[in-house]
Phi, psi and omega in degrees: 000129184288159179285135178280124183235146174286167178300148178305137178097337183297316182285354174275353182279123174280138181298138178292136179248114177282171179295138180294154180227002182224149172236121180306130177090353179242133180267336181240120180225162173249115184271115179232038187246354187232012177056041179273155176288115184291346181264001179078191181276168175302138174304330178292326176291320178298316180294323179296322178293318177301317181293329181279344186301325182288351181249020183292348177279353180261145174292147177282172175301140177272339185255355177056031189301317183295317179292318179298322178295319179295316178298316180298320180295313184291321186259359180068041183239156178287116180301334180289347179256017182244139172235142179250143182219175177283084191070165175292342176306317183295325181288327172302315179296317178302316182298316180292319178297322186277328190238356180225151180196193179306131181091348179263163179238144178237121183263137169217168186261166190311317182253021184285165183304133186292341180292339178297313180295318181298312183291325177297313180293325178298331178273357181088004180274169180258118176284138181234128183261128173260134181293150171259166180236117182052046175065026180229141179302132180256107185302316181297321180293322178296313181293327178292333180281345182287144177223183176294345181267354183290129179242329180222140174234113182262127176234122175269122187214109357299156183286152173229117018260015187279326184070011174269167182208161175269154176279169177299322179296319180293321176297322177296322176298321178294314180299323178289328192264342181291155180302155179298338181269006186240152172258138170267120181251115180261106182271101186251052181300334183249020186303322184300335184274350182260108185302131175079006183259130182267006179080002185097011183298315181297320179295317180292333177289320187274333187253153178271351187243023183236136174238132174255134176246140178222169182215158172261003187281335188261277184298329184270353176068032182245034181305323181287345179271338178058074177228125174223174179209159178230157182220130180197191176293156185299323181298320179291316179299322178298319178298312183296322180294338181288340177248359177287134175298142186296334182236048186289336178246134181286162178300312178300321180296316179299315181293321179297315182294320180297317179292320183295317184293335178276342183273073184294326182299319182294310184290324178295322178296317179295317181299318179295317179293321177298316181298318179296310183288330178297315178294317181299312183292318179300317180294318181296316179292324177298321177299334180268005180087021178238091184281165172209154177289153174308120190266146180234026182221200180256035177203166170236154175255100182279128185252137182244175184298322181198179183297324181296319179292320178298317179295319180294319179294320177301315179297321179295316178299318178299322180297338177259012177078023180249116182255115175245189188244120167289142184234035175304320183293347177257020178063037178226062187293339182262025183224159173231132174270125185240114175295141175280108179273203174283179186298319180298318180295317180298319179294323178293322177297313181299317179296320181291318179295322176299317178296319178298320181280356181077024182239025182299127180203000000 
C-alpha cells in the first residue's frame, strides 16, 4: 500500500502566525499586535448579533443579498459585482484556486501579506516576490516581475506591515501594465484609514482586470466575525461564487456586518481618533529616535537601528505588558508594527519606548 502524500507544494507552506495576545507571567496585557479596533464593534452590530442568536438553528442566506445590498448602498457599488467571504483571506484563496495552478505564477511584493504566498502554493502555483523600495511598492519592479505565466498580481494598499501606499495613478499604471492573462488584485483592507482613498473601487468598476478586496475586521471592529468582501466585474464574481461554500458566512456574522456598514457615525469617529493618535504616537517615537513612514492605516511601522535593537525593545515592551508585532517574516527584522490603540495605550507605548531608550521623562 502506497504512502499517503499531500499535493506538491503543500508542505512548503509555512504556517501563518497571528499576532500574539499573551505574555508569560502577566495576567493583564495591552494587545497591539493584530491591528484590531481598540473600541470594539458598533453597538448596533452587537445588538444585531443578539437579535440573530435566536435563529442560530436556521441556515444563513446563501447569496448574502442583504449584506451585498448594504455594502453597495454605502459605497455606491453594484451589489451584483460583490462577493462576501470569511474575511478577505477567503477571497484571496478563491482567486488563487480559480485563476492559478501548476505552471502559473502569482506575484506579490517584498513586504506583502503572507496569505498571498500561502494561497498560491495551496493552488499549486509558484509565488514570485517583487522587491519594494524604501518599504513602498515599486510599480516598475512589479511589472518587471510579470511573465507570460503570471495570473495574479496582489498589491496591498495601504501596505501591511508598512502602512505606505500607492496613488490612484500608480494603481492605474499597474492595471495597464500587467499581462492580458493576469488579474490585478488590490487588497484594501485598510482603505478606510487612508483619507480620500476609494480602495480601488473606481478602477475595479472601469477595468475588466481588477479586483478590489475589503474587510470588516479593521475599521469596523469585526475581526472575530470574519467577514470580508470583494468587488470586480460580474464574470469574475460569478467564477469565484462557483467555488464558494454555500453557507460560508454565519447568520450572526452577516447581521453584524450589515449593521456595522450602516453605522457610519461609529466608524467615522474611530477613524478620526485613529488618525489623531497615529500622528501623535509617530511624532513622539520619532523624537525618541524611532522613525516611521507617514502611515495610512491603523498602525505604524516603528524602525530601529538594527534587528537586535528591535528585538530588545519588543522584549522591554512585553515586560510592561505591551504586545506589538515583530515583522521578521515580512523581511523587516529591524522594525516593530504597533497598532494604534486608545489614548491610554498610545501613551503607555511612548512611555515604554522612552524608558527603553533611556529618555524617560
